[in-house]
Backbone as CSV, one residue per row, in Angstrom:
resi,resn,N_x,N_y,N_z,CA_x,CA_y,CA_z,C_x,C_y,C_z
1,MET,-3.865,16.141,15.050,-4.736,15.038,15.591,-3.681,13.908,15.587
2,ALA,-3.528,13.371,17.009,-2.733,12.004,17.307,-3.153,10.867,16.612
3,ILE,-2.064,10.258,15.915,-2.379,8.868,15.309,-1.473,7.930,15.788
4,GLN,-2.152,6.783,16.162,-1.255,5.583,16.618,-0.858,4.739,15.624
5,LEU,0.281,4.496,15.233,0.848,3.639,14.336,1.838,2.353,15.270
6,THR,1.886,1.285,14.538,2.999,0.310,14.894,3.812,-0.016,13.670
7,ILE,5.279,0.361,14.027,5.878,0.339,12.707,7.111,-0.586,13.396
8,ASN,7.395,-1.666,12.688,8.400,-2.413,12.972,8.462,-3.011,14.497
9,GLY,7.200,-3.158,14.741,6.761,-3.594,15.935,6.758,-2.883,17.294
10,LYS,7.027,-1.438,17.029,7.144,-0.479,18.159,5.850,0.394,17.831
11,ALA,5.192,0.974,18.943,4.315,2.002,18.826,4.790,3.334,18.649
12,HIS,4.187,4.074,17.764,4.502,5.315,17.488,3.212,6.245,17.397
13,SER,3.309,7.319,18.260,2.197,8.497,18.301,2.749,9.624,17.374
14,VAL,2.065,9.959,16.353,2.414,11.161,15.580,1.289,12.194,15.165
15,ASP,1.703,13.271,15.514,0.504,14.432,15.273,0.624,14.811,13.879
16,VAL,-0.117,14.435,12.910,-0.077,14.815,11.617,-1.718,14.809,11.109
17,ASP,-1.722,15.415,9.859,-3.013,15.336,9.344,-3.484,13.989,8.914
18,PRO,-4.433,13.518,9.008,-4.807,11.914,8.574,-4.602,11.655,7.262
19,ASN,-4.723,12.658,6.448,-4.447,12.458,4.900,-2.825,12.566,4.465
20,THR,-1.900,12.810,5.529,-0.418,12.762,5.139,-0.178,11.428,4.594
21,PRO,0.385,11.403,3.437,1.029,10.094,2.936,1.999,9.412,4.075
22,LEU,1.761,7.974,4.331,2.637,7.325,5.335,4.063,7.346,4.893
23,LEU,4.387,7.441,3.558,5.884,7.613,3.546,6.649,8.850,4.408
24,TRP,6.045,9.865,4.315,6.333,11.072,5.159,6.169,11.002,6.513
25,VAL,5.211,10.140,6.996,5.142,10.040,8.420,6.482,9.145,8.754
26,ILE,6.641,8.224,8.219,7.783,7.254,8.488,9.086,8.095,8.511
27,ARG,9.193,8.802,7.285,10.552,9.367,7.379,10.843,10.657,8.140
28,GLU,9.628,11.413,7.982,9.798,12.873,8.982,9.439,12.756,10.375
29,GLN,8.342,11.993,10.707,7.947,12.029,12.003,8.575,10.894,12.851
30,VAL,8.691,9.711,12.372,9.254,8.513,13.009,10.823,8.593,12.906
31,GLY,11.227,8.985,11.624,12.771,9.008,11.466,13.526,7.993,10.696
32,LEU,12.500,6.958,10.125,13.152,6.039,9.647,13.207,6.363,8.186
33,THR,14.482,6.279,7.463,14.821,7.119,6.081,15.048,5.958,5.228
34,GLY,14.854,4.722,5.528,15.227,3.636,4.616,14.295,3.519,3.428
35,THR,12.862,3.953,3.649,11.787,4.186,2.773,12.106,5.143,1.957
36,LYS,12.338,5.260,0.640,12.526,6.311,-0.304,11.485,6.983,-1.017
37,TYR,11.558,8.316,-1.329,10.492,9.043,-2.083,11.038,8.898,-3.501
38,GLY,10.268,8.441,-4.325,10.744,8.421,-5.754,9.931,9.169,-6.766
39,CYS,8.656,8.817,-6.571,7.839,9.401,-7.790,6.600,10.020,-7.155
40,GLY,6.216,9.800,-6.089,4.939,10.227,-5.474,3.430,9.728,-6.120
41,ILE,3.609,9.014,-7.175,2.548,8.619,-7.612,2.291,6.841,-7.727
42,ALA,2.931,6.228,-6.907,2.961,4.764,-6.557,3.288,4.108,-7.922
43,GLN,4.337,4.442,-8.586,4.535,3.881,-9.948,6.053,3.225,-9.775
44,CYS,7.103,3.932,-9.082,8.535,3.493,-9.069,8.684,2.361,-8.005
45,GLY,8.052,2.470,-6.830,8.282,1.425,-5.860,9.479,1.779,-4.666
46,ALA,10.093,2.911,-4.790,10.994,3.217,-3.870,10.500,3.316,-2.464
47,CYS,9.189,3.511,-2.439,8.513,3.774,-1.293,7.845,2.284,-0.492
48,THR,8.301,1.526,-1.047,7.489,0.257,-0.599,7.616,-0.168,0.571
49,ILE,6.631,-0.715,1.530,6.647,-0.999,2.798,5.645,-2.160,2.912
50,MET,5.825,-2.785,4.059,4.845,-3.906,4.142,3.610,-3.469,5.117
51,LEU,2.452,-3.612,4.648,1.153,-3.138,5.639,0.388,-4.671,5.817
52,ASP,0.693,-4.937,7.091,0.082,-6.359,7.422,0.441,-7.615,6.526
53,GLY,1.799,-7.450,6.201,2.205,-8.513,5.345,2.258,-8.197,3.980
54,ALA,1.726,-7.368,3.459,1.435,-7.184,2.092,2.239,-5.809,1.665
55,ALA,2.983,-6.125,0.406,3.670,-4.987,-0.114,2.740,-3.763,-0.470
56,MET,3.060,-2.538,0.027,2.379,-1.466,-0.295,3.196,-0.139,-0.878
57,ARG,2.788,0.651,-1.596,3.495,1.922,-1.970,2.984,2.993,-1.093
58,SER,3.783,3.356,-0.107,3.373,4.393,1.009,3.256,5.695,0.665
59,CYS,3.913,6.370,-0.831,3.813,7.445,-1.087,2.294,8.033,-1.305
60,VAL,1.444,7.067,-1.458,0.042,7.425,-1.995,-1.047,7.162,-0.827
61,LEU,-0.510,6.179,0.017,-1.159,5.785,1.346,-1.422,6.839,2.434
62,PRO,-2.630,7.227,2.705,-2.847,8.096,3.773,-2.576,7.401,5.085
63,VAL,-1.968,8.116,6.007,-1.482,7.526,7.327,-2.677,6.934,8.060
64,SER,-3.863,7.534,7.718,-5.141,7.182,8.717,-5.269,5.611,8.137
65,ALA,-5.054,5.202,6.902,-5.360,3.880,6.278,-4.402,2.852,7.001
66,ALA,-3.326,3.245,7.862,-2.451,2.262,8.507,-2.632,2.107,9.876
67,VAL,-3.646,2.830,10.398,-3.949,2.782,11.819,-4.338,1.282,12.230
68,GLY,-4.026,0.504,13.097,-4.413,-0.668,13.478,-3.806,-1.621,12.770
69,GLN,-2.774,-1.466,11.854,-2.098,-2.518,11.147,-0.611,-2.229,11.379
70,GLN,-0.132,-3.421,11.073,1.454,-3.638,11.416,2.276,-3.139,10.178
71,ILE,2.984,-2.025,10.348,3.889,-1.619,9.324,5.174,-2.069,9.364
72,GLN,5.898,-2.683,8.362,7.274,-2.894,8.412,7.891,-2.250,7.298
73,THR,9.149,-1.769,7.665,9.842,-1.011,6.756,11.046,-1.681,6.548
74,ILE,12.169,-1.326,5.722,13.414,-1.954,5.447,14.113,-2.188,6.736
75,GLU,13.973,-1.224,7.914,14.586,-1.328,8.850,14.094,-2.447,9.768
76,GLY,12.964,-3.004,9.420,12.404,-4.041,10.273,12.651,-5.213,9.985
77,LEU,13.238,-5.476,8.847,13.552,-6.947,8.237,14.545,-7.740,8.987
78,ALA,15.668,-7.211,9.351,16.716,-7.949,10.023,16.320,-8.163,11.494
79,LYS,16.626,-9.034,12.140,16.244,-9.570,13.565,17.590,-9.572,14.157
80,ASP,17.538,-8.782,15.491,18.776,-8.716,16.404,20.054,-8.574,15.620
81,GLY,20.003,-7.856,14.341,21.214,-7.599,13.478,21.548,-8.717,12.758
82,LYS,20.695,-9.556,12.629,20.824,-10.693,11.736,20.145,-10.556,10.191
83,LEU,20.817,-10.410,9.154,19.936,-10.285,7.907,19.043,-11.499,7.707
84,THR,18.168,-11.013,6.667,17.005,-12.137,6.413,18.118,-12.960,5.308
85,GLN,17.519,-13.959,4.881,18.191,-14.865,3.607,18.299,-13.955,2.586
86,LEU,16.979,-13.217,2.185,16.908,-12.511,0.958,17.828,-11.231,1.069
87,GLN,18.072,-10.464,2.305,19.182,-9.400,2.382,20.540,-9.943,2.053
88,GLN,20.802,-11.219,2.504,21.949,-11.536,2.324,22.288,-12.033,0.865
89,ALA,21.300,-12.626,0.388,21.384,-12.902,-1.043,21.389,-11.485,-1.988
90,TRP,21.049,-10.452,-1.622,21.231,-9.046,-2.158,22.679,-8.756,-2.054
91,ILE,23.196,-9.079,-1.132,24.660,-8.858,-1.038,25.528,-9.853,-1.830
92,ASP,25.326,-11.223,-1.691,26.088,-12.093,-2.454,25.891,-11.907,-3.894
93,HIS,24.547,-11.587,-4.410,24.565,-11.368,-5.908,24.716,-10.072,-6.532
94,GLN,25.371,-9.038,-5.527,25.812,-7.806,-5.668,24.669,-6.973,-6.481
95,VAL,23.410,-6.871,-5.845,22.285,-6.316,-6.432,22.351,-4.886,-6.416
96,PRO,22.647,-4.156,-5.379,22.656,-2.919,-5.496,23.742,-2.094,-6.388
97,GLN,23.370,-1.377,-7.069,24.293,-0.293,-7.772,24.195,0.879,-6.916
98,CYS,23.397,1.865,-7.423,23.209,3.068,-6.544,22.649,2.904,-5.397
99,GLY,21.665,1.923,-5.226,20.973,1.429,-4.067,19.781,2.211,-3.566
100,PHE,19.364,3.342,-4.445,18.076,4.032,-4.038,17.027,3.288,-3.842
101,CYS,16.767,2.499,-4.991,15.415,1.674,-5.268,15.381,0.386,-4.287
102,GLN,16.500,-0.011,-3.703,16.765,-1.102,-3.025,16.109,-1.469,-2.025
103,SER,15.675,-0.401,-1.137,14.699,-0.935,0.047,13.581,-1.491,-0.477
104,GLY,12.969,-0.677,-1.409,11.473,-1.090,-2.137,11.722,-2.143,-2.683
105,MET,12.610,-2.558,-3.496,12.888,-3.777,-4.300,12.792,-5.075,-3.069
106,LEU,13.585,-4.952,-1.940,13.707,-5.874,-1.083,12.503,-6.033,-0.466
107,MET,11.617,-5.157,-0.177,10.159,-5.312,0.417,9.405,-6.099,-0.508
108,ALA,9.289,-5.621,-1.716,8.525,-6.173,-2.643,8.969,-7.753,-2.832
109,ALA,10.059,-8.071,-2.912,10.745,-9.379,-3.040,10.473,-10.278,-1.716
110,THR,10.191,-9.279,-0.628,9.850,-10.198,0.650,8.518,-10.735,0.579
111,ASP,7.623,-9.804,0.076,6.251,-10.200,-0.077,6.008,-11.164,-0.938
112,LEU,6.844,-11.178,-2.214,6.876,-12.220,-3.233,7.030,-13.542,-2.763
113,LEU,8.042,-13.771,-2.065,8.665,-14.849,-1.564,7.817,-15.469,-0.242
114,ALA,7.025,-14.601,0.425,6.013,-15.081,1.401,4.946,-15.735,0.738
115,LYS,4.436,-15.291,-0.612,3.297,-15.841,-1.098,3.664,-16.914,-2.148
116,LYS,4.823,-16.875,-2.749,5.348,-17.834,-3.741,6.648,-18.203,-3.457
117,PRO,6.854,-19.023,-2.650,8.251,-19.449,-2.011,9.106,-20.099,-3.224
118,LYS,8.536,-20.357,-4.317,9.337,-20.779,-5.660,9.045,-20.116,-6.629
119,PRO,9.146,-18.722,-6.750,8.427,-18.071,-8.126,9.391,-18.441,-9.286
120,THR,8.607,-18.430,-10.499,9.352,-18.570,-11.561,9.736,-17.166,-12.064
121,ASP,10.356,-17.017,-13.256,10.816,-15.640,-13.755,9.562,-14.709,-13.835
122,ALA,8.495,-15.543,-14.567,7.153,-14.801,-14.883,6.751,-14.415,-13.622
123,ASP,6.675,-15.063,-12.349,6.057,-14.469,-10.964,7.065,-13.329,-10.684
124,ILE,8.406,-13.453,-10.993,8.981,-12.432,-10.356,8.646,-11.030,-11.190
125,ASP,8.562,-11.183,-12.576,8.368,-9.973,-13.536,6.996,-9.435,-12.945
126,ALA,6.223,-10.385,-12.735,4.744,-9.808,-12.282,4.601,-9.176,-10.862
127,ALA,5.572,-9.663,-10.003,5.466,-9.109,-8.779,6.380,-7.945,-8.295
128,ILE,7.420,-7.809,-9.113,8.567,-6.954,-8.673,8.481,-5.850,-9.973
129,THR,7.671,-4.849,-9.798,7.239,-3.640,-10.843,8.123,-2.385,-10.261
130,ASN,8.910,-2.564,-9.272,9.723,-1.347,-8.900,10.417,-1.209,-9.995
131,ILE,11.072,0.300,-10.170,11.820,0.591,-11.208,13.379,0.761,-10.544
132,CYS,14.192,0.361,-11.276,15.651,0.438,-10.971,16.380,1.044,-11.962
133,ARG,16.539,2.257,-12.250,17.233,3.078,-13.134,18.610,2.414,-13.631
134,CYS,19.459,1.763,-12.771,20.572,1.186,-12.798,20.588,-0.316,-13.682
135,GLY,19.093,-0.716,-13.647,19.123,-1.917,-14.463,19.688,-3.122,-13.604
136,SER,19.299,-3.373,-12.395,19.890,-4.411,-11.525,18.667,-5.525,-11.552
137,PHE,17.976,-5.606,-12.526,16.742,-6.466,-12.518,17.279,-8.215,-12.646
138,GLN,18.420,-8.269,-13.541,18.856,-9.792,-13.437,19.373,-10.057,-12.350
139,GLU,20.097,-9.255,-11.414,20.706,-9.410,-10.136,19.555,-9.664,-9.184
140,VAL,18.520,-8.902,-9.125,17.579,-9.127,-8.444,16.918,-10.511,-8.643
141,ARG,16.694,-10.829,-9.957,16.223,-12.238,-10.067,16.881,-13.195,-9.732
142,ALA,18.231,-13.112,-9.690,19.304,-14.204,-9.251,19.167,-14.292,-7.838
143,ALA,19.075,-13.105,-6.952,19.112,-13.283,-5.608,17.529,-13.963,-5.229
144,ILE,16.280,-13.635,-5.878,15.285,-14.119,-5.496,15.354,-15.527,-5.768
145,HIS,15.842,-16.093,-6.583,16.006,-17.636,-7.133,16.956,-18.301,-6.244
146,SER,17.979,-17.524,-5.864,18.801,-18.339,-4.628,18.067,-18.477,-3.331
147,VAL,17.313,-17.725,-2.913,16.516,-17.807,-1.664,15.603,-18.932,-2.052
148,ALA,14.835,-19.000,-2.913,13.838,-20.057,-3.350,14.532,-21.256,-3.223
149,LYS,15.779,-21.589,-3.786,16.297,-22.733,-4.000,16.789,-23.149,-2.608
150,ALA,17.100,-22.286,-1.545,17.695,-22.765,-0.191,16.835,-23.587,0.481
């Protein structure tokens, strides 16, 4: 069944079962591999994307639920090759260690700052539930605060 999606502002037609997790469509059919598979049960956050401006875990979201909505992946954050303030803060604060979880972390942080431009530590802790095995949580918090102060 052909399913129509809008990912990072571009139309895509994919022929998949409507129950296929959006993560696999993004990675395997569309070829955007920045969104990662971590746990498959929406716990780790490596698969976080934005769906109509809200952070979502794509590993458990059926592709049919994304039809007619705007999907944004990590590849869609930078505009015309220019990083967002948050992406630059990630670099400036040396957030990534192994980097595996970072695309999901950036998407969750993007969502947080859109909702709360000046988040507290408690706001960050509540919103960023992504798991980082390297333990870069302090750097994540510092990067988010640096953007909030800008």
